[in-house]
C-alpha positions as CSV (number, residue, x, y, z in Angstrom):
1,M,9.6,14.2,-25.3
2,T,6.5,15.9,-23.4
3,N,5.1,14.1,-20.5
4,D,7.5,11.1,-20.7
5,F,8.8,11.2,-17.0
6,P,7.6,8.2,-14.9
7,Q,4.3,9.3,-13.0
8,A,2.5,7.3,-10.3
9,L,-0.7,7.9,-8.5
10,T,-1.8,7.4,-4.9
11,I,-5.3,7.2,-4.0
12,A,-5.8,7.3,-0.4
13,G,-6.2,9.5,2.8
14,T,-4.0,12.2,4.1
15,D,-1.9,11.8,7.4
16,S,-1.5,15.3,9.0
17,G,1.4,13.8,11.0
18,G,3.4,13.3,7.7
19,G,4.2,9.6,8.4
20,A,1.6,7.5,6.7
21,G,-1.3,8.0,3.9
22,I,-0.4,10.1,1.0
23,A,2.4,11.8,2.9
24,A,4.5,8.6,3.0
25,D,3.3,7.7,-0.5
26,F,4.8,10.9,-2.1
27,K,8.0,10.9,0.1
28,T,8.5,7.3,-1.2
29,M,7.8,8.0,-4.9
30,Q,10.1,11.1,-4.9
31,E,13.0,9.1,-3.3
32,R,12.4,6.6,-6.0
33,D,12.6,9.1,-8.7
34,V,9.2,9.1,-9.7
35,F,6.6,12.1,-10.1
36,A,3.8,11.5,-7.6
37,T,0.1,12.4,-8.0
38,M,-2.9,12.1,-5.7
39,V,-6.6,11.5,-5.4
40,V,-7.5,12.5,-1.9
41,V,-10.2,10.3,-0.6
42,A,-10.3,11.3,3.0
43,V,-8.7,13.9,5.3
44,T,-7.6,13.0,8.6
45,A,-6.4,14.6,11.8
46,Q,-3.5,12.3,12.8
47,N,-0.2,12.0,14.4
48,T,2.1,9.4,15.7
49,L,-0.3,8.7,18.7
50,G,-3.2,7.8,16.6
51,V,-6.2,9.4,14.3
52,Q,-8.3,11.9,16.2
53,D,-10.5,12.6,13.4
54,A,-11.4,11.8,9.6
55,F,-13.4,13.6,6.8
56,P,-14.2,11.8,3.7
57,M,-14.4,13.4,0.3
58,P,-17.6,13.5,-1.5
59,P,-17.6,11.0,-4.4
60,K,-18.1,13.9,-7.1
61,M,-14.8,15.5,-5.7
62,I,-13.3,11.8,-6.0
63,D,-14.4,11.7,-9.6
64,E,-13.2,15.1,-10.7
65,Q,-9.8,14.4,-9.2
66,F,-9.6,11.2,-11.3
67,A,-10.9,12.9,-14.6
68,S,-8.3,16.0,-14.0
69,L,-5.5,13.6,-14.0
70,A,-6.5,11.5,-16.9
71,E,-6.9,14.8,-18.8
72,D,-3.3,15.9,-18.6
73,L,-0.9,13.3,-16.9
74,N,0.6,10.1,-18.2
75,I,0.3,7.8,-15.2
76,R,1.9,4.4,-15.5
77,A,1.0,2.8,-12.1
78,C,-1.3,3.6,-9.2
79,K,-2.0,2.3,-5.7
80,T,-4.8,2.5,-3.3
81,G,-4.6,3.1,0.4
82,M,-7.1,4.1,3.1
83,L,-10.4,4.5,1.4
84,A,-12.8,5.3,4.3
85,D,-16.0,3.5,3.6
86,A,-18.1,1.6,1.2
87,P,-19.2,4.5,-1.2
88,R,-15.7,5.8,-1.5
89,V,-14.6,2.3,-2.4
90,L,-17.0,2.0,-5.0
91,A,-16.3,5.5,-6.3
92,V,-12.6,4.7,-6.8
93,V,-13.6,1.2,-8.4
94,R,-15.9,3.1,-11.0
95,N,-12.8,5.3,-11.9
96,L,-10.4,2.7,-12.1
97,K,-12.8,1.0,-14.6
98,K,-12.9,4.3,-16.5
99,Y,-9.4,5.3,-16.7
100,D,-6.2,3.2,-17.5
101,F,-3.7,4.2,-14.9
102,G,-1.3,1.1,-15.3
103,P,-1.0,-1.7,-12.9
104,V,-3.2,-1.3,-9.7
105,I,-1.7,-1.9,-6.2
106,V,-4.2,-2.4,-3.5
107,D,-2.8,-1.6,0.1
108,P,-6.2,-2.9,1.8
109,V,-5.9,-0.4,4.8
110,M,-8.5,-1.9,7.2
111,I,-6.7,-3.0,10.4
112,A,-4.9,-0.6,12.6
113,K,-1.6,-1.6,14.5
114,G,-3.5,-2.3,17.7
115,G,-6.2,-4.5,16.0
116,A,-8.8,-1.9,15.7
117,K,-10.7,-2.0,12.4
118,L,-10.5,1.0,10.1
119,L,-13.3,0.0,7.9
120,S,-16.7,-1.1,8.5
121,D,-17.6,-4.6,7.6
122,D,-19.5,-3.5,4.4
123,A,-16.6,-1.5,3.4
124,I,-14.4,-4.6,3.9
125,A,-16.7,-6.6,1.7
126,T,-16.7,-4.0,-0.8
127,V,-13.0,-4.0,-1.0
128,R,-12.9,-7.8,-1.2
129,D,-15.7,-8.1,-4.0
130,H,-15.2,-5.0,-6.0
131,L,-11.7,-3.6,-5.6
132,L,-9.8,-6.8,-5.4
133,P,-10.5,-8.2,-9.0
134,H,-8.8,-5.0,-10.3
135,A,-5.7,-5.6,-8.1
136,S,-2.5,-6.3,-10.0
137,L,-1.0,-6.8,-6.8
138,V,-2.5,-6.9,-3.0
139,T,-0.2,-6.2,0.0
140,P,-2.3,-7.0,3.3
141,N,-0.6,-7.5,6.5
142,L,-1.7,-10.7,8.4
143,P,-5.0,-9.3,10.0
144,E,-6.0,-7.8,6.8
145,A,-5.6,-11.0,5.0
146,E,-7.5,-12.9,7.6
147,E,-10.4,-10.4,7.0
148,L,-10.4,-10.7,3.3
149,T,-10.2,-14.5,3.3
150,G,-11.7,-15.5,6.3
151,L,-8.7,-17.7,7.2
152,K,-6.9,-17.9,10.5
153,I,-3.1,-17.1,9.8
154,T,-0.8,-18.3,12.6
155,T,2.0,-20.1,10.6
156,E,4.0,-19.8,7.2
157,D,1.8,-22.5,5.6
158,E,-1.4,-20.6,6.4
159,M,0.4,-17.5,4.9
160,E,0.8,-19.4,1.8
161,K,-2.9,-20.6,1.8
162,A,-4.2,-17.1,2.3
163,G,-2.0,-16.2,-0.5
164,K,-3.9,-18.4,-2.9
165,A,-7.1,-17.6,-1.5
166,L,-6.4,-13.9,-2.4
167,Q,-5.5,-14.8,-5.7
168,N,-8.8,-16.8,-6.2
169,L,-10.5,-13.5,-5.0
170,G,-9.2,-11.9,-8.0
171,A,-5.9,-10.2,-7.3
172,K,-3.2,-11.2,-10.0
173,N,-0.1,-11.0,-7.6
174,V,0.0,-11.2,-3.8
175,L,2.3,-10.0,-1.2
176,V,1.3,-11.2,2.4
177,K,3.5,-9.4,5.1
178,G,4.3,-11.3,7.9
179,G,5.3,-8.5,10.4
180,H,2.7,-9.2,12.9
181,F,4.5,-12.4,13.9
182,T,6.0,-10.6,16.8
183,N,7.6,-13.7,18.4
184,A,9.9,-14.2,15.2
185,N,13.3,-12.8,14.7
186,E,12.7,-12.3,11.1
187,A,10.0,-10.3,9.2
188,N,9.1,-12.9,6.4
189,D,6.7,-12.0,3.6
190,F,5.2,-14.2,1.2
191,V,4.9,-13.4,-2.6
192,L,2.7,-15.3,-4.9
193,L,2.8,-14.0,-8.7
194,E,0.4,-14.4,-11.4
195,N,2.5,-17.1,-13.2
196,G,2.4,-19.5,-10.3
197,H,6.0,-18.6,-9.0
198,S,6.2,-18.0,-5.4
199,F,9.1,-17.0,-3.1
200,W,9.8,-15.6,0.4
201,L,11.2,-12.1,1.2
202,T,13.2,-12.2,4.6
203,A,14.6,-9.5,6.6
204,N,15.9,-9.4,10.3
205,R,13.4,-7.9,12.7
206,I,14.6,-4.5,14.0
207,N,13.6,-3.5,17.6
208,T,11.9,-0.1,17.3
209,K,8.4,1.3,17.6
210,N,9.0,3.8,14.7
211,T,7.0,1.7,12.2
212,H,4.3,4.1,11.3
213,G,3.5,3.9,7.5
214,I,5.4,0.7,6.7
215,G,2.3,-0.5,4.5
216,D,2.0,2.6,2.7
217,T,5.6,2.8,1.9
218,I,6.3,-0.8,0.8
219,S,3.1,-0.6,-1.7
220,S,4.2,3.1,-2.9
221,C,7.5,1.8,-3.7
222,I,6.3,-0.9,-5.6
223,T,4.0,1.2,-7.5
224,A,7.0,3.7,-8.3
225,E,9.1,0.9,-9.6
226,L,6.3,-0.5,-11.8
227,A,6.0,3.0,-13.1
228,K,9.6,3.1,-14.0
229,G,8.8,-0.2,-16.1
230,H,10.5,-3.0,-13.7
231,S,8.9,-6.1,-13.7
232,M,6.6,-7.2,-10.8
233,E,9.0,-9.5,-9.0
234,K,11.7,-6.6,-9.0
235,A,9.4,-3.9,-8.0
236,I,8.4,-6.2,-4.9
237,R,11.9,-7.1,-4.2
238,T,12.9,-3.3,-4.3
239,G,9.8,-2.5,-2.1
240,K,11.1,-4.9,0.4
241,E,14.8,-3.8,0.5
242,Y,13.6,-0.1,0.7
243,V,11.0,-0.3,3.5
244,E,13.8,-2.5,5.6
245,A,16.3,0.4,4.9
246,T,13.8,3.1,6.1
247,I,13.5,1.0,9.6
248,R,17.0,0.2,10.0
249,N,18.0,3.9,9.5
250,G,15.5,5.3,11.6
251,I,14.5,8.8,12.8
252,N,12.7,10.0,16.2
253,V,9.7,12.0,15.4
254,G,6.7,12.4,17.7
255,H,5.6,10.5,21.2
256,G,4.0,7.5,19.5
257,H,4.7,5.1,16.8
258,G,6.9,7.5,14.9
259,P,7.5,7.6,11.3
260,L,10.0,5.6,8.9
261,N,13.0,7.3,7.3
262,H,12.0,7.8,3.6
263,W,15.5,9.2,3.0
264,A,17.0,5.8,3.2
265,K,19.2,4.8,0.3
266,I,19.3,1.2,-1.1
267,G,22.0,1.7,-3.9
268,S,21.9,3.9,-7.0
269,E,21.8,0.8,-9.1
270,Q,18.3,0.1,-7.9
271,K,16.8,3.1,-9.1
């Protein structure tokens, strides 16, 4: 049949260093046997040492990319990543209202590893107030969950409270990533599903600095699994297993926080 192969969309920024953003999304979706498409919201000059410059796309170009995809392709799931600023967030929201590209996974890229904000306060508010209500799943790390909910998160009980608060903001399902608890031996994530079921995902913490692109990778893996027709719970569990494998079977690239190994395998039965 024509156009029946699983297709997914990433709506995000580029990473010239290849470890995060659209590059990580494409590598992940390809590895999970899904055809990847893109809407470029911003272009960055970036490597493993940091971001040197960024150029946001004009909103009209964002609109045209969405329209081009909708005209021809059969996209079954989509995700957002770095959205640059409030006008670009609103452009993305406008197009998500206009086109049905399946479940919407929101990776609210707003806090860098060192704690610096990647979005202005008005852009963060725009993500919270306008994008989250469209989220089939939101996947914040702890600093991002704190920014979105206004809650301080220092314990696993507080992670659960943040998950409920994110649902109250409109996200149907929530994955709160606990990797920022650096004093723990495990990297535990809290999941709260739309039906009220909740559970924890646990993995042993791996001692490495090569963790660039974790958020992009887990969210794009989940998006790919949803595009293949898997349930939300199965997609989240596969995403956690895959990203853990990309860290455990690491590669050395660059001089800073290196990228993950997107060739990592988790077993052909999972595909």
